[in-house]
C-alpha positions as CSV (number, residue, x, y, z in Angstrom):
1,M,38.4,3.7,19.3
2,H,36.4,2.8,16.2
3,N,32.6,2.8,16.3
4,L,31.3,-0.7,16.8
5,F,27.8,0.2,15.7
6,K,28.5,0.7,12.0
7,S,25.1,-0.2,10.7
8,D,21.4,-0.4,11.8
9,V,21.9,-4.1,12.7
10,P,23.0,-4.2,16.3
11,P,26.0,-6.2,17.3
12,P,25.5,-9.5,19.2
13,L,24.5,-9.3,22.9
14,A,28.0,-10.4,24.0
15,E,29.5,-7.4,22.1
16,R,27.0,-4.9,23.4
17,M,27.5,-6.0,27.0
18,R,31.3,-5.4,27.0
19,P,31.9,-3.3,30.2
20,P,32.8,0.3,29.4
21,S,34.9,0.6,32.6
22,L,36.9,-1.5,34.9
23,D,34.3,-1.0,37.7
24,E,31.9,-3.1,35.6
25,F,34.5,-5.7,34.6
26,V,33.7,-9.1,36.1
27,G,36.4,-11.6,37.2
28,Q,40.2,-11.7,37.2
29,E,40.5,-10.0,40.6
30,D,44.1,-11.1,41.0
31,L,44.9,-8.9,38.0
32,V,42.4,-6.0,38.1
33,G,41.5,-5.9,41.8
34,E,42.5,-2.9,44.0
35,G,46.2,-2.3,43.8
36,K,46.8,-5.0,41.2
37,I,49.0,-4.4,38.2
38,L,46.5,-4.1,35.4
39,R,44.3,-1.7,37.5
40,R,47.4,0.4,38.2
41,I,48.1,0.6,34.4
42,L,44.6,1.7,33.8
43,E,44.6,4.3,36.6
44,N,48.0,5.7,35.6
45,G,47.0,5.8,31.9
46,K,50.5,4.6,30.8
47,L,51.5,1.4,29.0
48,E,55.2,1.2,28.1
49,S,55.7,-2.6,27.6
50,S,53.9,-5.2,25.5
51,L,51.4,-7.7,27.0
52,I,50.1,-11.1,26.2
53,F,46.8,-12.2,27.7
54,W,46.6,-16.0,27.9
55,G,43.3,-17.6,29.0
56,P,40.3,-19.6,27.9
57,P,37.6,-18.2,25.7
58,G,35.2,-15.7,27.2
59,C,37.3,-14.8,30.2
60,G,37.8,-11.1,29.3
61,K,41.0,-10.9,27.2
62,T,39.6,-8.7,24.5
63,T,37.6,-6.5,27.0
64,L,40.7,-5.8,29.0
65,A,42.6,-4.9,25.9
66,R,39.9,-2.4,25.0
67,L,39.7,-0.9,28.5
68,I,43.5,-0.4,28.4
69,A,43.2,1.3,25.0
70,R,40.6,3.7,26.3
71,A,42.6,4.5,29.5
72,V,46.0,4.9,27.8
73,D,46.6,8.0,25.6
74,S,47.5,6.1,22.5
75,H,46.1,5.2,19.1
76,F,44.4,1.7,19.1
77,E,44.5,-0.8,16.3
78,H,42.8,-4.1,16.5
79,F,42.9,-7.1,14.1
80,S,42.5,-10.8,14.3
81,A,45.3,-13.2,13.4
82,V,42.6,-15.4,11.7
83,T,42.1,-12.8,8.9
84,A,45.2,-10.6,9.0
85,G,48.6,-11.2,7.3
86,I,52.0,-9.7,7.0
87,A,50.7,-6.9,4.7
88,D,48.3,-5.8,7.5
89,V,51.2,-5.8,10.0
90,K,53.4,-3.7,7.7
91,R,50.6,-1.2,7.1
92,V,49.9,-0.8,10.8
93,A,53.6,-0.5,11.5
94,A,54.1,2.2,8.8
95,E,51.1,4.2,10.1
96,A,52.4,3.8,13.7
97,I,55.9,5.2,12.7
98,S,54.3,8.1,10.9
99,R,52.0,8.8,13.9
100,L,54.9,8.7,16.4
101,T,57.0,11.0,14.1
102,L,54.3,13.6,13.5
103,N,52.7,14.0,16.9
104,G,54.5,11.6,19.3
105,A,51.5,9.4,19.7
106,R,52.1,5.7,20.5
107,T,50.1,2.9,18.8
108,I,48.7,0.0,20.7
109,L,48.2,-3.0,18.5
110,F,45.8,-5.6,19.8
111,I,46.1,-9.0,18.0
112,D,43.4,-11.4,18.8
113,E,44.3,-15.1,18.6
114,I,48.0,-14.3,18.2
115,H,48.8,-18.0,18.3
116,R,47.4,-18.3,14.8
117,F,50.2,-16.1,13.4
118,N,53.1,-18.3,12.0
119,K,56.8,-17.6,12.8
120,A,57.3,-15.3,9.8
121,Q,54.2,-13.2,10.6
122,Q,55.3,-12.8,14.2
123,D,58.8,-11.9,13.1
124,A,57.3,-9.1,10.9
125,F,56.3,-6.8,13.7
126,L,59.1,-7.7,16.1
127,P,61.3,-4.7,15.0
128,F,58.5,-2.2,15.6
129,I,57.9,-3.5,19.1
130,E,61.7,-3.4,19.7
131,D,61.9,0.3,18.7
132,G,58.8,1.3,20.6
133,S,56.7,2.4,17.7
134,I,54.1,-0.2,18.6
135,V,53.0,-1.5,21.9
136,L,51.6,-5.0,21.5
137,I,48.7,-6.6,23.3
138,G,48.2,-10.2,22.2
139,A,45.4,-12.5,23.2
140,T,45.6,-16.3,23.0
141,T,43.9,-19.4,24.2
142,E,47.1,-21.4,23.7
143,N,50.2,-21.6,25.8
144,P,52.4,-18.8,24.5
145,S,55.5,-20.8,25.5
146,F,54.7,-23.0,22.5
147,E,52.8,-20.6,20.2
148,V,54.7,-17.3,20.4
149,I,58.3,-17.1,19.1
150,A,61.0,-16.6,21.8
151,P,62.2,-13.2,20.8
152,L,58.7,-11.8,20.9
153,L,57.8,-13.6,24.1
154,S,60.9,-12.2,25.8
155,R,59.7,-8.6,25.1
156,C,56.2,-9.2,26.5
157,R,54.7,-9.6,30.0
158,V,52.4,-12.6,30.0
159,F,49.2,-12.4,32.1
160,I,47.3,-15.6,32.8
161,L,43.5,-15.2,32.9
162,K,41.3,-17.8,34.5
163,P,37.9,-19.1,33.5
164,L,35.1,-17.2,35.1
165,G,33.4,-18.8,38.1
166,E,29.7,-19.7,37.9
167,E,28.8,-16.8,40.2
168,E,30.7,-14.4,38.0
169,I,28.9,-15.8,34.9
170,A,25.6,-15.5,36.6
171,K,26.4,-11.8,37.4
172,V,27.2,-11.1,33.7
173,V,23.9,-12.7,32.7
174,A,21.9,-10.9,35.3
175,R,23.4,-7.6,34.2
176,A,22.4,-8.3,30.6
177,L,18.8,-9.0,31.6
178,A,18.7,-5.8,33.6
179,D,20.4,-3.4,31.2
180,P,17.8,-1.4,29.3
181,A,20.2,0.0,26.7
182,A,22.5,-2.8,25.7
183,G,20.7,-5.8,27.2
184,Y,17.1,-6.9,27.8
185,G,16.0,-4.6,30.6
186,G,12.4,-3.6,30.3
187,R,11.6,-6.4,27.9
188,G,9.5,-8.3,30.5
189,I,11.8,-11.3,30.4
190,A,11.2,-13.7,33.3
191,I,13.8,-16.2,34.5
192,S,14.5,-17.6,37.9
193,E,17.8,-17.0,39.7
194,E,18.2,-20.8,39.8
195,D,18.0,-21.0,36.0
196,I,20.5,-18.1,35.6
197,R,22.9,-20.1,37.7
198,Y,22.1,-23.2,35.5
199,L,23.0,-21.2,32.4
200,A,26.2,-20.2,34.1
201,Y,26.9,-23.9,34.7
202,L,26.3,-24.7,31.1
203,S,28.8,-22.1,30.0
204,F,32.1,-23.6,31.4
205,G,33.4,-20.2,32.6
206,D,32.9,-18.6,29.2
207,A,30.9,-15.4,29.5
208,R,30.5,-15.1,25.7
209,M,29.0,-18.5,25.5
210,A,26.5,-17.6,28.3
211,L,25.4,-14.4,26.6
212,N,25.1,-16.1,23.2
213,A,22.9,-18.8,24.6
214,L,20.8,-16.1,26.4
215,E,20.4,-14.2,23.1
216,M,19.5,-17.3,21.2
217,A,16.9,-18.3,23.8
218,V,15.3,-14.8,23.7
219,Q,15.3,-14.7,19.9
220,S,13.7,-18.2,19.7
221,V,10.7,-17.1,21.8
222,G,10.2,-13.8,20.0
223,R,7.7,-11.2,21.1
224,L,4.9,-12.6,23.2
225,E,2.2,-10.7,25.0
226,G,2.7,-10.7,28.7
227,G,6.5,-11.0,28.3
228,I,9.0,-13.8,27.8
229,V,9.5,-16.7,30.1
230,L,12.9,-18.4,29.8
231,T,12.7,-22.0,31.1
232,R,15.5,-24.4,31.8
233,E,14.5,-26.5,28.8
234,L,14.7,-23.4,26.6
235,L,18.2,-22.5,27.9
236,E,19.4,-26.1,27.3
237,E,18.1,-26.0,23.8
238,A,19.8,-22.7,23.1
239,A,23.1,-23.8,24.6
240,Q,22.8,-27.2,22.9
241,K,25.3,-29.0,25.0
242,R,28.2,-27.9,27.2
243,A,31.2,-27.3,24.9
244,I,34.3,-29.0,26.3
245,L,37.5,-26.9,26.2
246,Y,39.8,-29.2,24.3
247,D,42.1,-28.5,21.4
248,K,43.3,-31.7,19.8
249,K,46.5,-30.0,18.7
250,G,47.0,-27.6,21.6
251,E,48.2,-27.6,25.1
252,E,45.0,-28.9,26.7
253,H,45.4,-32.1,24.5
254,Y,48.8,-32.8,26.2
255,N,47.5,-31.8,29.6
256,I,44.7,-34.3,29.5
257,I,46.6,-37.2,28.1
258,S,49.2,-36.5,30.8
259,A,46.5,-36.6,33.4
260,L,45.2,-39.9,32.1
261,H,48.7,-41.4,32.0
262,K,49.4,-40.3,35.6
263,S,46.0,-41.5,36.9
264,L,46.7,-44.9,35.4
265,R,50.2,-45.0,36.9
266,G,48.7,-44.0,40.2
267,G,46.3,-46.9,40.1
268,D,43.1,-44.7,40.2
269,P,40.5,-46.3,37.8
270,D,37.9,-43.6,38.5
271,A,40.1,-40.6,37.7
272,S,41.4,-42.5,34.7
273,L,37.9,-43.0,33.4
274,Y,37.2,-39.3,33.9
275,W,40.2,-38.2,31.8
276,L,39.4,-40.8,29.2
277,A,35.8,-39.4,28.9
278,R,37.2,-35.9,28.7
279,M,39.1,-36.8,25.6
280,L,36.5,-39.0,23.9
281,E,33.5,-36.7,24.6
282,A,35.5,-33.8,23.1
283,G,36.1,-35.7,19.9
284,E,39.6,-36.9,20.4
285,D,40.8,-39.6,17.9
286,P,40.1,-42.9,19.8
287,L,43.0,-44.6,18.0
288,Y,45.3,-42.0,19.4
289,V,44.1,-42.8,22.9
290,A,44.4,-46.5,22.2
291,R,48.0,-46.1,21.0
292,R,48.8,-44.2,24.2
293,L,47.3,-47.1,26.3
294,V,49.5,-49.6,24.4
295,R,52.5,-47.5,25.2
296,F,51.5,-47.3,28.9
297,A,51.1,-51.1,29.1
298,S,54.7,-51.5,28.2
299,E,56.2,-48.4,29.9
300,D,54.5,-48.6,33.3
301,I,53.4,-52.2,33.7
302,G,55.6,-54.3,31.5
303,S,56.2,-57.8,32.8
304,A,54.5,-57.1,36.1
305,D,51.4,-58.1,34.2
306,P,52.2,-59.4,30.7
307,Q,48.4,-59.5,29.9
308,A,48.3,-55.7,30.1
309,L,49.8,-55.3,26.6
310,T,47.4,-57.9,25.2
311,A,44.5,-56.1,26.8
312,A,45.6,-52.7,25.3
313,L,46.1,-54.2,21.9
314,N,42.7,-55.9,22.0
315,G,41.2,-52.5,22.9
316,M,42.9,-50.9,20.0
317,Q,41.6,-53.6,17.7
318,A,38.1,-53.3,19.1
319,V,38.1,-49.5,18.4
320,H,39.4,-50.1,14.9
321,F,36.7,-52.7,14.3
322,M,33.7,-50.9,15.8
323,G,34.6,-47.3,15.7
324,I,32.9,-44.7,18.0
325,P,30.7,-44.6,20.0
326,E,30.7,-48.4,20.4
327,G,34.5,-48.5,20.9
328,K,34.3,-46.2,23.9
329,L,33.5,-49.0,26.3
330,A,36.4,-51.1,25.0
331,L,38.8,-48.3,25.9
332,A,37.1,-47.9,29.2
333,Q,37.6,-51.6,29.9
334,V,41.3,-51.3,29.0
335,V,41.7,-48.2,31.2
336,V,40.3,-49.9,34.3
337,Y,42.4,-53.0,33.7
338,L,45.6,-50.9,33.3
339,A,44.8,-48.8,36.3
340,L,44.4,-51.8,38.6
341,A,47.4,-53.8,37.1
342,P,50.6,-54.1,39.2
343,K,53.1,-51.4,38.0
344,S,56.7,-51.7,37.0
345,N,58.9,-49.5,34.8
346,A,61.7,-52.1,34.8
347,L,61.4,-52.7,31.1
348,Y,61.3,-49.0,30.3
349,A,64.4,-48.4,32.5
350,A,66.2,-51.4,31.0
351,Y,65.6,-50.2,27.4
352,E,66.7,-46.7,28.3
353,E,69.9,-48.0,29.8
354,A,70.6,-50.3,26.8
355,A,69.9,-47.3,24.4
356,R,72.3,-45.2,26.4
357,D,75.1,-47.7,25.9
358,V,74.3,-47.8,22.1
359,R,74.6,-44.0,22.0
360,E,77.8,-43.8,24.1
361,H,79.6,-46.8,22.6
362,G,78.5,-46.6,19.0
363,P,78.1,-49.6,16.6
364,L,80.2,-52.1,18.5
365,P,81.0,-55.2,16.3
366,V,78.9,-58.3,16.8
367,P,81.1,-61.1,18.4
368,F,82.1,-63.6,15.7
369,W,80.7,-66.6,17.6
370,I,77.1,-65.3,17.4
371,R,77.4,-64.2,13.8
372,N,75.5,-66.4,11.3
373,P,77.9,-68.0,8.7
374,V,75.6,-67.9,5.7
375,T,78.4,-68.3,3.1
376,V,81.6,-70.3,2.9
377,L,83.7,-67.2,3.1
378,M,82.0,-66.1,6.3
379,K,82.6,-69.5,7.8
380,D,86.2,-69.5,6.8
381,I,86.9,-66.1,8.5
382,G,85.4,-67.3,11.7
383,Y,81.7,-66.4,11.7
384,G,79.9,-68.7,14.1
385,K,83.1,-70.3,15.4
386,G,82.8,-71.2,19.1
387,Y,79.0,-70.8,19.2
388,R,77.4,-73.4,21.5
389,Y,73.9,-74.5,20.7
390,P,71.8,-74.4,23.9
391,H,69.5,-77.2,22.8
392,E,72.4,-79.6,22.8
393,E,73.2,-78.9,26.4
394,P,71.5,-80.1,29.6
395,D,68.8,-77.6,30.8
396,A,69.1,-75.9,27.3
397,I,71.5,-73.3,28.6
398,V,75.2,-72.5,28.1
399,D,77.7,-70.2,29.8
400,Q,78.4,-68.0,26.8
401,E,78.8,-64.2,26.4
402,Y,76.4,-62.6,24.0
403,F,77.5,-58.9,24.5
404,P,80.2,-57.2,22.6
405,E,83.5,-57.4,24.5
406,E,83.3,-53.8,25.8
407,L,79.9,-54.4,27.4
408,A,80.4,-57.9,28.8
409,G,78.4,-58.7,31.9
410,R,76.0,-55.7,31.5
411,R,72.7,-56.0,33.3
412,Y,69.8,-53.8,32.3
413,Y,66.7,-55.5,33.4
414,H,66.0,-55.3,37.2
415,P,62.4,-56.5,37.8
416,V,60.5,-55.5,40.9
417,E,58.7,-57.5,43.6
418,R,55.3,-56.8,42.1
419,G,52.9,-58.8,40.0
420,F,54.3,-61.3,37.5
421,E,57.8,-59.8,37.8
422,R,58.2,-61.7,41.1
423,E,58.2,-64.8,38.8
424,M,60.6,-63.0,36.4
425,I,63.0,-62.6,39.4
426,K,62.8,-66.3,40.1
427,R,63.5,-67.1,36.4
428,I,66.4,-64.8,36.2
429,E,67.9,-66.2,39.4
430,Y,67.4,-69.8,38.1
431,W,69.1,-69.1,34.7
432,R,71.9,-67.2,36.3
433,G,72.4,-70.0,38.8
434,L,72.6,-72.6,36.0
435,R,75.2,-70.5,34.2
436,E,77.3,-70.0,37.3
437,R,77.3,-73.8,38.0
438,K,78.4,-74.5,34.4
439,R,81.0,-71.8,34.6
440,G,82.3,-73.6,37.8
441,K,82.4,-77.0,36.1
442,N,84.2,-75.5,33.1
443,A,86.8,-74.0,35.4
444,E,87.5,-77.4,36.9
């Protein structure tokens, strides 16, 4: 392990408070508890296969990697995918091969934020993992199914780490306040247990965020005679506001828009408002949300409430006109309307069925009688011949086929007995009844 204290300037509190042993590690009991797999690896001192730790910030990914490196008899290399490139991978790989050849020592390579490596960079160290010269431990906040190439993923065991609970965060903070060597023990810092729990609440399961806020609060007070008193107001100022875990390009983005869509579909205006707020307060593009609401209005409501599409489009126009924060309420109004509107996916299903016929049957020719004869030649060869103009008929309807011959009689749209689609059913039955009566008269 390299020395973290390379200068007279001490590392940040969060770095100083990394636990030196698994006994001091907080959280992830399902992975490091008694008899669990990562504890067994640490106790046995052997790591043969590569690992990927997937979890939110500040949940212990880097700490676990370092604990494994200390427990396993191997050389440890650590770099971040933010600053490293293919040249660094090749250098580490060459040194690992040399180390393995000379003294049989394996190399553990820890790559923080591995999701930031592109495909070519991930491909670069795949051969060295394959031949065993490198054992990889990757850490990522993004779903490795999307961010790690399949060949690499298939050679790694993925461990999912959870956000720390508030009690676990409070334990980490209390330890930092009591530790006289790495933390603030003996500094005369006064803080209530209630405010420690409040700091844990502000941290959203991120131990690093809690320790950074604590450090900022202590530094902002400085040295005072009689000790330092950390008040709730001081902690709030140090933490600024609770950061919301949300990556506009990552998995959480898709998880939350899915939650909004399903809450709307389920008719729950309160849950829908919550997921809307989760996106907007995290800085999501409001026009992206508005576009998804327009899509929902057609996909899940359709003709059950024809005004739903109008409401969604009005909301999008309001956001475009006013921007944020004023446009938030317009989107909230749309969300509540869509959640409480009658639901039908009949239009969605109808279009999908029509599109399937298009794919399966290809570009069937348009029947001649509904082609427009815009030139003399087109008229001479039969364009428009046999077309019957509905406005010249009683009830403005004719018994005429508009499908290509291969699809004659197809029915895609099947409205449901909800909302305005009840009226659509009546209209369909009315028009079909008129056509059948005309068909009967023509047969006579």
